[in-house]
C-alpha positions in Angstrom: -25.1 -98.2 89.2 -25.8 -94.9 87.4 -29.5 -94.6 86.3 -30.1 -94.8 82.6 -31.3 -91.9 80.5 -34.7 -92.3 78.9 -37.1 -90.3 76.7 -39.9 -88.3 78.4 -41.2 -87.1 75.0 -40.3 -88.4 71.5 -39.9 -86.5 68.3 -43.2 -86.1 66.2 -43.4 -85.9 62.4 -44.2 -82.4 61.2 -45.9 -81.2 58.0 -45.1 -77.6 57.2 -45.8 -75.2 54.3 -42.8 -73.9 52.4 -41.6 -70.7 53.9 -43.2 -71.3 57.4 -41.2 -72.1 60.5 -40.8 -75.7 61.7 -39.7 -77.3 64.9 -38.7 -80.7 66.2 -38.4 -81.2 70.0 -37.9 -84.1 72.4 -37.5 -84.3 76.2 -35.0 -86.5 78.0 -34.7 -87.5 81.7 -31.2 -86.2 82.3 -30.0 -82.6 82.1 -26.4 -83.5 81.3 -27.2 -85.1 77.9 -25.7 -83.1 75.1 -27.0 -85.2 72.1 -26.5 -85.0 68.4 -28.9 -84.5 65.4 -28.9 -86.5 62.2 -30.7 -85.9 58.9 -31.2 -88.8 56.5 -28.5 -90.8 58.4 -25.9 -88.0 58.3 -24.8 -86.1 61.4 -25.7 -82.4 61.4 -23.1 -80.0 62.6 -24.4 -77.0 60.9 -27.1 -76.3 58.2 -28.5 -73.2 56.6 -31.6 -71.9 58.4 -31.4 -74.6 61.1 -30.8 -73.8 64.8 -30.1 -76.4 67.5 -31.3 -75.5 71.0 -31.1 -77.1 74.4 -33.1 -75.8 77.4 -32.8 -78.0 80.4 -34.2 -81.4 79.5 -35.7 -80.2 76.1 -33.7 -80.5 72.9 -35.0 -78.6 69.8 -34.2 -78.4 66.1 -35.6 -75.1 64.8 -36.1 -74.2 61.1 -36.8 -70.5 60.7 -38.0 -70.8 57.1 -38.7 -74.3 55.7 -37.4 -75.0 52.2 -37.3 -78.2 50.1 -33.8 -79.0 51.3 -35.1 -79.3 54.9 -37.5 -82.2 54.0 -36.2 -85.5 55.3 -35.9 -87.9 58.2 -34.3 -86.5 61.4 -32.9 -88.4 64.4 -31.8 -87.3 67.8 -29.2 -89.4 69.8 -28.0 -88.6 73.2 -26.8 -90.9 76.0 -28.9 -94.1 75.9 -31.8 -92.5 73.9 -32.6 -92.4 70.2 -35.8 -90.9 68.6 -36.7 -90.3 64.9 -39.3 -88.2 63.0 -39.8 -86.7 59.6 -40.3 -83.2 58.3 -42.5 -82.9 55.1 -42.3 -79.5 53.3 -45.6 -78.8 51.4 -45.6 -76.3 48.6 -49.1 -76.0 47.2 -49.9 -73.6 44.3 -50.0 -69.9 45.3 -51.0 -66.6 43.7 -50.1 -63.1 44.8 -52.6 -62.0 47.4 -53.1 -58.5 45.9 -53.6 -59.9 42.4 -56.0 -62.6 43.8 -58.1 -60.0 45.5 -58.3 -57.9 42.4 -59.2 -60.9 40.2 -62.0 -62.2 42.5 -63.6 -58.9 43.6 -63.6 -56.9 40.4 -65.1 -58.4 37.3 -63.2 -58.2 34.0 -65.1 -56.1 31.5 -64.7 -56.5 27.7 -66.5 -55.2 24.7 -68.1 -57.6 22.2 -65.9 -58.3 19.2 -62.7 -57.4 21.1 -60.1 -59.8 22.4 -59.6 -60.5 26.0 -56.7 -62.2 27.9 -56.8 -63.4 31.5 -53.3 -64.1 32.8 -52.6 -65.6 36.2 -49.0 -66.0 37.4 -48.5 -68.7 40.1 -45.9 -70.3 42.3 -45.6 -73.7 43.9 -43.9 -77.1 43.6 -43.6 -78.2 40.0 -45.4 -79.8 38.2 -48.6 -77.7 38.5 -51.6 -78.6 36.4 -53.8 -75.6 35.4 -57.4 -75.9 34.2 -59.9 -73.3 33.2 -63.6 -74.1 33.7 -66.9 -72.4 32.8 -70.3 -73.8 33.7 -68.4 -76.8 35.3 -66.9 -77.8 32.0 -63.2 -77.6 31.3 -62.3 -75.2 28.5 -60.1 -76.4 25.6 -58.6 -74.8 22.6 -60.9 -74.0 19.6 -61.1 -71.4 16.9 -61.7 -68.5 19.3 -60.5 -69.7 22.8 -57.0 -70.7 23.7 -55.6 -71.9 27.0 -51.8 -71.4 27.5 -49.7 -72.6 30.4 -46.0 -72.2 31.3 -44.2 -73.3 34.5 -45.1 -70.0 36.1 -48.4 -68.8 34.7 -51.6 -69.7 32.9 -53.6 -67.6 30.5 -57.0 -67.7 28.8 -57.3 -65.9 25.5 -60.6 -65.2 23.7 -59.9 -63.7 20.2 -63.4 -62.1 19.6 -65.7 -62.3 22.6 -69.4 -62.2 22.6 -72.2 -62.0 25.2 -72.2 -65.8 25.6 -68.6 -65.6 26.8 -69.6 -63.6 29.8 -70.2 -65.4 33.1 -68.4 -67.1 36.0 -65.0 -68.8 35.4 -62.9 -71.0 37.7 -59.2 -71.5 37.5 -58.0 -74.7 39.2 -54.3 -75.0 40.0 -53.2 -78.4 41.4 -50.0 -80.2 42.4 -49.1 -83.0 44.8 -49.3 -80.5 47.8 -52.8 -79.2 47.3 -55.3 -77.4 45.1 -56.1 -73.7 44.6 -59.3 -72.6 43.0 -59.9 -69.0 41.8 -63.3 -67.7 40.8 -63.4 -65.0 38.2 -66.2 -63.1 36.5 -66.1 -61.9 32.9 -68.6 -59.3 31.7 -69.0 -58.7 28.0 -70.9 -55.6 27.0 -72.6 -55.0 23.6 -75.3 -53.0 22.0 -78.8 -54.3 23.0 -80.8 -56.9 21.2 -83.9 -55.6 19.3 -87.0 -54.8 21.5 -89.1 -57.9 22.1 -92.1 -58.2 19.8 -94.3 -58.3 18.1 -95.3 -54.6 17.9 -98.8 -54.3 19.3 -101.2 -51.8 17.7 -103.0 -50.3 20.8 -105.1 -47.8 18.7 -105.5 -47.0 15.1 -107.9 -44.1 14.3 -108.2 -41.4 11.8 -106.3 -39.0 14.1 -103.6 -41.1 15.6 -101.9 -44.5 15.9 -100.5 -45.9 19.1 -97.9 -48.7 19.1 -96.5 -50.8 22.0 -93.5 -53.1 22.4 -91.5 -54.9 25.1 -88.0 -54.2 26.4 -85.2 -56.3 24.7 -84.5 -59.7 26.3 -80.8 -58.8 26.5 -79.8 -55.2 27.1 -76.2 -55.9 26.2 -74.9 -55.6 29.7 -75.6 -51.8 29.8 -79.0 -50.3 30.6 -81.2 -49.2 27.7 -81.2 -45.4 27.6 -84.0 -44.8 25.1 -86.0 -46.2 22.2 -86.0 -44.7 18.6 -89.3 -44.9 16.7 -89.4 -44.7 12.9 -92.1 -45.0 10.2 -92.3 -45.8 6.6 -95.4 -45.2 4.3 -96.4 -48.3 2.3 -95.1 -47.9 -1.2 -92.1 -45.7 -0.3 -88.5 -46.6 0.4 -87.4 -44.0 3.0 -87.9 -44.2 6.8 -88.6 -41.1 8.9 -87.8 -40.7 12.5 -91.0 -40.0 14.6 -89.3 -39.5 17.9 -87.8 -41.1 21.0 -89.1 -42.5 24.3 -87.2 -42.9 27.6 -86.4 -46.5 28.6 -89.3 -46.6 31.1 -91.8 -46.0 28.2 -92.5 -48.8 25.7 -95.3 -47.2 23.8 -95.5 -44.3 21.3 -98.4 -42.3 19.8 -98.2 -40.3 16.6 -100.9 -38.0 15.3 -99.1 -37.5 11.9 -101.4 -39.9 10.1 -103.7 -39.6 7.1 -107.1 -41.4 6.9 -107.1 -44.7 5.1 -103.3 -44.6 4.7 -101.1 -47.7 5.5 -97.7 -47.6 7.4 -94.9 -49.7 8.7 -93.3 -48.9 12.1 -90.0 -50.0 13.5 -88.3 -49.5 17.0 -84.7 -49.7 18.0 -83.2 -49.8 21.5 -80.2 -47.7 22.4 -77.6 -48.1 25.2 -74.1 -46.6 25.8 -72.6 -49.1 23.4 -74.8 -48.4 20.4 -78.2 -48.9 18.7 -79.8 -52.3 18.3 -81.3 -53.8 15.1 -84.9 -52.9 14.5 -88.1 -54.6 15.5 -90.6 -54.0 12.6 -94.3 -54.1 12.6 -96.7 -55.4 10.0 -98.8 -53.1 7.9 -100.9 -50.7 10.0 -103.8 -48.8 8.4 -105.1 -45.5 9.7 -108.9 -45.8 10.0 -111.4 -43.5 8.4 -113.8 -41.4 10.4 -116.8 -43.4 11.7 -119.5 -42.8 14.3 -119.8 -45.1 17.4 -122.5 -47.8 17.7 -125.5 -47.8 20.0 -125.0 -48.5 23.7 -127.1 -51.0 25.7 -130.2 -49.5 27.3 -129.5 -47.5 30.5 -130.2 -49.1 33.9 -132.2 -47.5 36.7 -130.0 -47.2 39.8 -132.3 -45.3 42.2 -135.3 -42.9 42.3 -136.8 -40.2 44.6 -139.7 -37.7 44.4 -137.9 -35.5 41.8 -134.8 -37.4 40.7 -133.8 -40.6 39.0 -130.2 -41.9 38.7 -129.2 -44.0 35.7 -126.0 -45.7 34.4 -124.9 -47.3 31.1 -122.0 -49.0 29.4 -119.8 -48.0 26.5 -120.9 -49.3 23.1 -119.1 -52.4 21.6 -118.3 -50.4 18.5 -116.5 -47.2 19.4 -116.0 -46.0 15.8 -112.7 -44.8 14.4 -111.7 -42.6 17.4 -112.1 -42.4 21.1 -115.4 -41.7 22.7 -115.6 -38.1 24.1 -118.9 -38.3 25.9 -122.6 -39.2 25.8 -125.9 -37.5 24.9 -128.6 -38.3 27.5 -132.3 -37.9 26.6 -135.6 -38.5 28.5 -139.3 -38.8 27.8 -142.5 -39.4 29.7 -143.8 -42.9 29.2 -146.4 -43.0 26.4 -145.1 -40.0 24.5 -142.9 -39.8 21.4 -140.7 -36.7 21.8 -137.3 -37.2 23.4 -135.9 -34.2 25.3 -132.2 -33.5 26.1 -131.2 -33.8 29.7 -128.0 -31.8 29.4 -126.6 -29.2 27.0 -123.2 -30.8 26.6 -122.1 -34.5 26.3 -121.7 -36.3 29.7 -118.1 -37.7 30.1 -119.1 -40.2 32.9 -121.3 -43.2 32.3 -123.6 -42.3 35.2 -126.0 -39.4 35.7 -128.5 -38.1 38.3 -131.5 -36.6 36.3 -133.1 -33.8 38.4 -136.2 -31.5 38.2 -138.6 -34.4 37.4 -142.3 -34.3 38.2 -143.3 -36.4 41.2 -145.4 -39.5 40.3 -144.6 -39.4 36.6 -143.0 -42.4 34.9 -140.0 -41.7 32.7 -137.8 -43.5 30.1 -134.2 -42.7 29.2 -131.8 -43.3 26.3 -128.1 -42.4 25.6 -125.9 -42.0 22.4 -122.1 -42.0 22.3 -120.1 -39.0 20.7 -116.7 -39.2 19.1 -114.7 -37.1 16.6 -116.9 -38.3 13.7 -120.1 -37.2 15.5 -123.0 -38.6 17.5 -123.7 -42.3 17.1 -127.0 -44.3 17.2 -129.0 -43.9 20.4 -129.7 -46.8 22.7 -133.0 -48.5 23.2 -135.2 -47.0 25.9 -134.6 -47.9 29.6 -137.2 -49.7 31.7 -139.7 -47.0 32.8 -139.3 -45.7 36.4 -141.4 -43.5 38.6 -140.1 -40.3 40.1 -141.1 -41.0 43.7 -139.6 -41.9 47.1 -138.9 -45.6 47.4 -141.2 -47.8 49.6 -139.7 -49.5 52.6 -137.8 -52.7 51.6 -138.7 -56.1 52.9 -137.2 -57.5 56.2 -135.4 -60.8 56.6 -137.0 -64.1 55.9 -137.8 -65.9 59.2 -136.6 -69.2 60.6 -133.9 -69.8 58.1 -132.2 -73.2 58.8 -130.6 -76.3 57.4 -133.2 -79.0 57.4 -131.0 -81.8 56.0 -127.6 -82.5 54.3 -125.7 -85.3 52.7 -122.1 -85.6 51.3 -122.8 -83.4 48.3 -125.9 -81.1 49.1 -127.5 -78.9 51.8 -131.3 -78.3 52.0 -132.6 -74.9 53.4 -136.0 -74.0 54.7 -137.5 -70.6 55.8 -140.7 -68.6 56.4 -142.1 -65.5 54.7 -140.9 -62.2 56.0 -143.3 -59.7 57.7 -145.2 -57.6 55.2 -145.3 -53.8 55.7 -147.1 -51.0 53.7 -148.5 -53.5 51.3 -145.0 -54.3 49.8 -145.7 -58.0 49.0 -143.2 -60.7 48.3 -142.6 -61.3 44.5 -139.9 -64.1 44.9 -136.7 -65.2 46.7 -133.0 -65.0 45.9 -130.6 -67.6 47.2 -126.8 -66.9 47.2 -123.7 -68.8 48.4 -120.0 -68.2 49.0 -117.1 -70.4 50.2 -115.5 -69.7 53.6 -112.3 -68.5 51.9 -114.0 -66.1 49.4 -115.3 -62.6 49.7 -117.8 -62.6 46.8 -121.3 -64.1 46.7 -122.6 -66.2 43.9 -126.4 -66.4 43.0 -127.7 -70.0 43.1 -131.5 -69.6 42.5 -134.3 -67.1 42.0 -137.5 -68.7 43.3 -141.2 -67.8 43.0 -143.0 -66.2 45.9 -144.7 -69.5 47.1 -141.3 -71.2 47.7 -140.1 -71.8 51.2 -137.2 -74.3 50.7 -134.4 -75.1 48.2 -131.6 -77.7 47.9 -128.0 -76.6 47.1 -126.2 -79.4 45.2 -122.7 -80.2 43.8 -120.8 -79.6 47.0 -117.6 -81.4 48.1 -117.8 -83.7 51.1 -117.0 -81.7 54.3 -117.1 -78.4 52.4 -118.0 -75.4 54.6 -119.8 -72.5 53.0 -122.1 -69.5 53.8 -125.7 -69.3 52.4 -128.1 -66.4 52.4 -131.7 -65.8 51.4 -133.6 -62.6 50.8 -137.1 -61.7 49.6 -137.7 -59.7 46.4 -140.5 -57.1 45.9 -141.3 -54.2 43.6 -139.1 -52.0 45.7 -136.1 -54.3 45.3 -134.4 -57.0 47.3 -135.0 -57.2 51.0 -132.6 -57.6 53.9 -130.6 -60.9 53.7 -130.7 -63.7 56.3 -127.4 -65.6 56.4 -126.1 -68.9 58.0 -123.1 -71.3 57.8 -123.6 -74.8 56.5 -121.4 -77.9 55.8 -122.0 -80.8 53.5 -122.1 -84.2 55.3 -118.6 -84.7 56.5 -116.7 -87.9 55.6 -114.5 -89.7 58.2 -111.3 -87.7 59.0 -108.1 -89.6 57.8 -104.7 -88.2 58.7 -102.5 -87.5 55.6 -100.2 -90.5 54.9 -97.9 -91.3 52.0 -98.4 -94.9 50.7 -94.8 -95.8 50.1 -94.2 -99.4 48.9 -91.5 -101.3 46.9 -92.6 -99.5 43.7 -91.4 -96.2 45.1 -87.6 -96.0 44.9 -85.5 -93.9 47.2 -82.6 -93.6 44.7 -83.1 -93.1 40.9 -80.5 -93.0 38.2 -81.9 -91.4 35.1 -80.2 -91.1 31.8 -79.8 -87.5 30.5 -82.6 -86.6 28.1 -85.0 -89.3 29.4 -88.1 -88.2 31.4 -88.2 -88.2 35.2 -91.7 -89.5 36.2 -92.3 -90.3 39.9 -95.9 -91.1 41.1 -96.5 -91.4 44.8 -99.9 -92.5 46.2 -101.3 -91.1 49.4 -104.5 -90.9 51.5 -106.1 -88.3 53.7 -109.5 -86.7 54.3 -110.1 -83.8 53.9 -107.9 -83.7 50.8 -104.3 -82.9 52.0 -102.2 -80.1 50.6 -99.3 -81.5 48.5 -96.0 -79.7 48.2 -92.9 -80.7 46.1 -89.4 -79.4 46.8 -85.9 -79.9 45.3 -83.0 -79.6 47.7 -85.4 -77.7 50.1 -86.4 -75.1 47.4 -89.4 -74.9 45.0 -89.2 -77.0 41.9 -87.7 -75.6 38.7 -90.2 -74.1 36.2 -89.7 -77.0 33.8 -91.2 -79.4 36.4 -94.9 -80.3 36.2 -96.8 -81.6 39.2 -100.3 -83.2 38.9 -102.3 -84.4 41.9 -105.6 -86.3 41.5 -107.5 -89.2 43.0 -105.1 -90.1 45.8 -101.8 -89.7 44.0 -99.4 -87.0 43.1 -96.9 -87.2 40.1 -93.7 -85.3 39.3 -92.8 -85.0 35.7 -89.7 -83.6 34.0 -89.9 -84.4 30.3 -86.1 -84.3 29.5 -83.7 -84.7 32.4 -80.7 -82.4 32.6 -77.6 -82.8 34.8 -78.8 -79.8 36.9 -81.9 -82.0 37.9 -79.7 -84.2 40.1 -80.5 -83.7 43.8 -82.9 -84.6 46.7 -86.6 -84.3 45.9 -89.2 -84.1 48.8 -93.0 -84.6 48.6 -94.8 -83.2 51.6 -98.4 -83.7 52.7 -100.2 -81.3 55.1 -103.7 -81.2 56.6 -103.7 -77.5 57.2 -103.6 -78.0 60.9 -99.9 -78.4 61.3 -99.7 -82.2 60.8 -97.2 -83.1 58.0 -95.7 -86.2 56.4 -92.7 -86.2 54.0 -90.8 -88.6 51.8 -87.5 -87.8 50.1 -85.6 -89.6 47.3 -82.4 -89.0 45.5 -82.2 -88.5 41.7 -78.9 -88.9 39.9 -78.8 -87.8 36.2 -76.2 -89.7 34.3 -75.3 -90.8 30.8 -73.1 -93.4 29.1 -69.6 -92.0 29.5 -67.6 -90.6 26.7 -64.5 -92.6 25.7 -61.1 -92.0 27.4 -58.4 -90.0 25.7 -55.1 -91.2 24.1 -53.3 -94.2 25.6 -49.6 -94.1 26.5 -47.4 -97.1 27.3 -44.2 -97.0 29.4 -41.7 -99.6 30.8 -40.9 -98.0 34.1 -39.9 -101.3 35.7 -38.2 -104.1 33.7 -40.7 -106.7 32.2 -43.7 -104.5 33.1 -45.9 -102.1 31.1 -47.6 -99.0 32.7 -50.7 -98.0 30.8 -51.8 -94.3 31.2 -54.6 -92.5 29.4 -56.2 -89.1 29.3 -59.4 -88.9 31.4 -62.8 -89.2 29.8 -64.6 -85.9 29.5 -67.5 -87.4 31.5 -65.3 -87.1 34.7 -66.6 -83.5 34.8 -70.1 -84.6 35.8 -70.0 -88.3 36.7 -69.1 -89.1 40.3 -69.2 -92.9 39.9 -67.1 -93.2 36.8 -64.3 -95.8 36.7 -62.2 -97.5 34.0 -61.6 -101.1 32.7 -58.3 -102.1 31.1 -58.2 -105.0 28.6 -55.4 -106.6 26.6 -55.0 -109.1 23.8 -51.8 -110.8 22.5 -52.5 -110.7 18.7 -54.2 -108.3 16.4 -57.3 -110.5 16.1 -57.3 -112.3 19.4 -59.8 -112.2 22.2 -59.8 -109.3 24.6 -59.1 -110.2 28.3 -59.8 -107.9 31.3 -56.7 -106.9 33.2 -58.2 -104.5 35.7 -61.6 -103.2 36.6 -63.0 -100.6 38.9 -60.0 -98.4 38.3 -60.6 -94.8 39.6 -57.4 -93.2 38.4 -55.8 -92.9 34.9 -53.0 -95.5 35.3 -52.6 -99.3 35.4 -49.4 -101.4 35.5 -49.4 -104.9 33.9 -46.7 -107.0 35.5 -47.0 -110.4 33.8 -45.4 -109.4 30.5 -43.8 -112.2 28.6 -40.7 -111.0 26.6 -41.1 -111.5 22.9 -44.9 -111.3 22.7 -47.0 -108.5 21.1 -49.6 -106.8 23.4 -52.5 -104.6 22.4 -54.4 -102.6 25.1 -57.8 -100.9 25.2 -59.4 -98.7 28.0 -63.2 -98.1 28.5 -64.9 -95.7 30.9 -67.9 -97.1 32.8 -70.7 -96.0 35.1 -74.1 -97.4 36.2 -75.6 -96.9 32.7 -73.0 -98.7 30.7 -69.6 -98.5 29.0 -68.1 -96.0 26.6 -66.6 -96.8 23.3 -63.0 -98.1 23.8 -59.8 -96.2 23.3 -57.1 -98.5 21.8 -53.4 -98.6 21.1 -52.6 -98.6 17.4 -49.2 -100.3 17.6 -48.3 -103.4 19.6 -46.2 -103.4 22.7 -43.3 -105.8 22.9 -40.5 -106.5 25.5 -37.6 -108.0 23.6 -35.9 -111.2 24.8 -32.4 -110.7 26.2 -29.7 -112.5 24.3 -28.0 -115.3 26.1 -24.6 -114.3 27.7 -21.5 -116.4 27.3 -19.4 -116.3 30.5 -15.9 -117.7 31.1 -15.4 -118.9 34.7 -12.2 -117.4 36.0 -9.5 -119.6 37.7 -9.8 -119.3 41.4 -6.7 -118.3 43.3 -6.0 -117.6 46.8 -5.1 -114.0 47.6 -5.6 -111.3 50.3 -8.8 -111.6 52.2 -10.9 -108.7 50.8 -14.1 -109.4 52.8 -16.0 -106.3 54.1 -19.2 -106.0 56.1 -22.2 -104.4 54.4 -22.5 -100.6 54.5 -25.0 -98.1 53.0 -23.3 -95.7 50.6 -26.6 -93.9 49.9 -29.3 -94.5 52.6 -33.1 -94.7 52.0 -35.1 -91.4 51.9 -38.7 -90.8 53.1 -41.3 -90.3 50.4 -44.8 -88.6 50.1 -46.9 -89.9 47.1 -50.4 -89.6 45.9 -52.9 -92.6 46.0 -52.8 -94.6 42.8 -49.3 -93.6 41.7 -46.1 -95.5 41.8 -43.4 -95.1 44.5 -39.7 -95.9 43.8 -37.4 -96.3 46.9 -33.7 -96.8 46.3 -30.4 -97.0 48.1 -26.7 -98.0 47.4 -25.0 -100.8 49.3 -21.4 -101.8 49.5 -19.6 -104.9 51.0 -17.8 -108.1 50.0 -19.0 -110.7 49.4 -22.0 -108.8 47.7 -24.6 -108.6 50.5 -28.0 -110.3 50.4 -30.8 -107.6 50.3 -34.1 -108.1 52.1 -36.9 -105.5 52.3 -39.4 -105.1 55.2 -42.5 -103.0 55.8 -43.4 -102.6 59.5 -41.1 -105.6 60.2 -42.9 -107.8 57.6 -40.7 -109.5 54.9 -41.7 -108.4 51.4 -39.8 -111.0 49.5 -42.8 -113.0 48.4 -45.4 -110.1 48.2 -46.4 -109.7 44.5 -47.5 -106.1 45.2 -43.8 -105.0 45.5 -41.1 -105.3 42.9 -37.5 -105.6 44.1 -34.3 -105.2 42.1 -30.5 -105.2 42.9 -28.3 -103.9 40.1 -24.6 -104.0 41.2 -25.4 -102.7 44.7 -28.1 -100.2 43.6 -31.2 -101.6 45.3 -34.8 -100.5 44.4 -38.2 -101.2 45.7 -41.2 -100.3 43.5 -44.7 -100.0 45.0 -47.2 -100.4 42.2 -50.6 -98.6 42.5 -50.0 -97.1 46.0 -53.0 -97.3 48.4 -53.5 -96.1 52.0 -52.4 -99.5 53.3 -48.9 -99.0 51.8 -48.2 -96.2 54.3 -45.7 -97.0 57.0 -42.0 -97.6 57.8 -39.8 -99.4 55.3 -36.5 -101.0 56.1 -33.8 -102.6 53.8 -31.4 -105.2 55.4 -28.0 -105.9 53.8 -26.2 -109.0 55.1 -23.2 -111.2 54.2 -20.9 -113.6 56.1 -19.0 -110.7 57.7 -22.0 -108.7 59.1 -25.2 -106.8 58.4 -26.5 -103.2 58.0 -30.0 -101.5 58.0 -31.5 -98.4 56.5 -35.1 -97.1 57.2 -37.5 -94.6 55.6 -41.1 -93.6 56.0 -43.7 -93.6 53.1 -46.6 -91.1 53.6 -49.8 -91.3 51.3 -51.9 -88.4 50.2 -55.4 -88.5 48.7 -55.6 -87.7 45.0 -58.0 -84.8 45.4 
């Protein structure tokens, strides 16, 4: 016997983009098999763009450029073998590559007040839904903004744009083959806003007035070039221009002032688009001439055998103008006459007085000088001798910590060695934390003291302490040590998470977010809060005290959704974290208009426009209800519906039906959208038939045959699928539908009809489980016939 031919490799289903090449191939076991190709049950002899190829055992069907006509179910038959597969031609939305690059890389620039139009032509399988979004919200028509769409393009028109229209836009093109998203940027330029106020008066004297302001909060999209400063005298109507400043300078000084006269000032910002509105000041009065007040007494810095160095501070009252210098005077202690130290005012606030007599005690005073003259002199300084300083005291001896507890440290020491009769007059105790550079004075103690107690410390706090002796020649050399308040037991940082701390929170928009998390640790751990791995937004407030930390956002916004993390650290690398999710939500807005259609006899398909809340709510779903009279009770037909369509199949002809749809999420249900008019399926009138007289004639029996075979389909989840074919034969064949060899006759999820040989199968609310091979069988007493097709399901994204 001759060996049978069999398949080494079957055909495989192919998905291809429109315009791309496609290929089906199979491998048989014999080289002498010629074979034939079929499409949708019809034998192919030739087809535009299709090439049949045989190389040895391999048979190929090659499509150079896939078009819609090439989609379908293909079969190869040769010898004893048969194999089938489908070609699906996808045609998602497309935009010209050069145009797309220009749109996404170069922002569109428009001037405020002008109109702007953004037009995007596209191609792809119809229908294509086009949506324009800004800040994640879909744009709709209003008094200024209009969104237009044709079969080949979409356009956004803004009649009179302003600065708020600028920003990032997204165009979303979608059909049953895919989604294309295009990111655009619109820049609206305008003249700047007024400079930020208020105008600050830096100086107001008899000679000049200095004003200061801040740059505008919005420069109009173009950098500020300069500021224009104007002035108006109180009581007059006209403004005079004083001058301009570059953009880097936000202050202006004018010397064109009159004593005791009042003025108003205003400032405008200018960029390439124009001049802003003005920022105006309150009334500013030029001061009259006045002398400065008296400074504090000078301080003695140092002394030698013929010099004494003094310093002083500026007086609190500087008069009506700036201080130009100081007059310094001296006198011997016990005398009345003050003598000038220099011939001209001293500009610095420190002076080394020379040519003094050794061993004489001197006093000093100073007076400030401004444009109005010399002010009142200060009180005399402490008297000081013109002599070389005696040697300062050495360190105190045997400084140590004698005791400590959780909040204090006690120090003891011994008197330093005395040299040249320079006796101890007292002691000074200072402290500084380990992480600080500056010392703080704690005590000044009498000469007989030899101990002190530093209180008010934190448990385990480390610090530096120092003590030095005081004498007539000044403070002596400091003696220093490190101390630590009595340490408490070390406790590793740990978050105390219990049932009261939730790992997932749903917060209504506008309500506060308040999360309090207890913890323990000693020393006090460092607490850090993060959102999505980044620092918290500036609106967030964190408070940590007494073993707990709290996060507070007073009014939740949708942007606050995310992952929040609290982290404890002990400063030594040991960390503990806890994360929780926050979802900001709100009661949904109601769905849009409801439409009713009878796509299948004795059914009603309810469709509705989506709720606006679908823009931000991930867990939104719909509930469909019906009632059978205008005042009857509402009954739920379908719940947890995640698309915008529902088919009601148990319609009783002759009854009125009302429908309503509500959007729902975890926080509740929206207001309902309802049908205004009732829906009714009319009863069919009874038919009167006359039974014809039977007579014997020619036998016209014919076996079933498919005039139009089934075709494969690709549909989106949640939609309806209609499969149909045409069957001939006599007597009229009995029709039976199968899915993956399972009889569908009693399955309520499928609706079958047979109208004079046109047979249809309707799949209501398609799900992923409906994908597979479907077969229709036609049979009568003469014979039977079959037709098959494949249903492929795509997600609705």
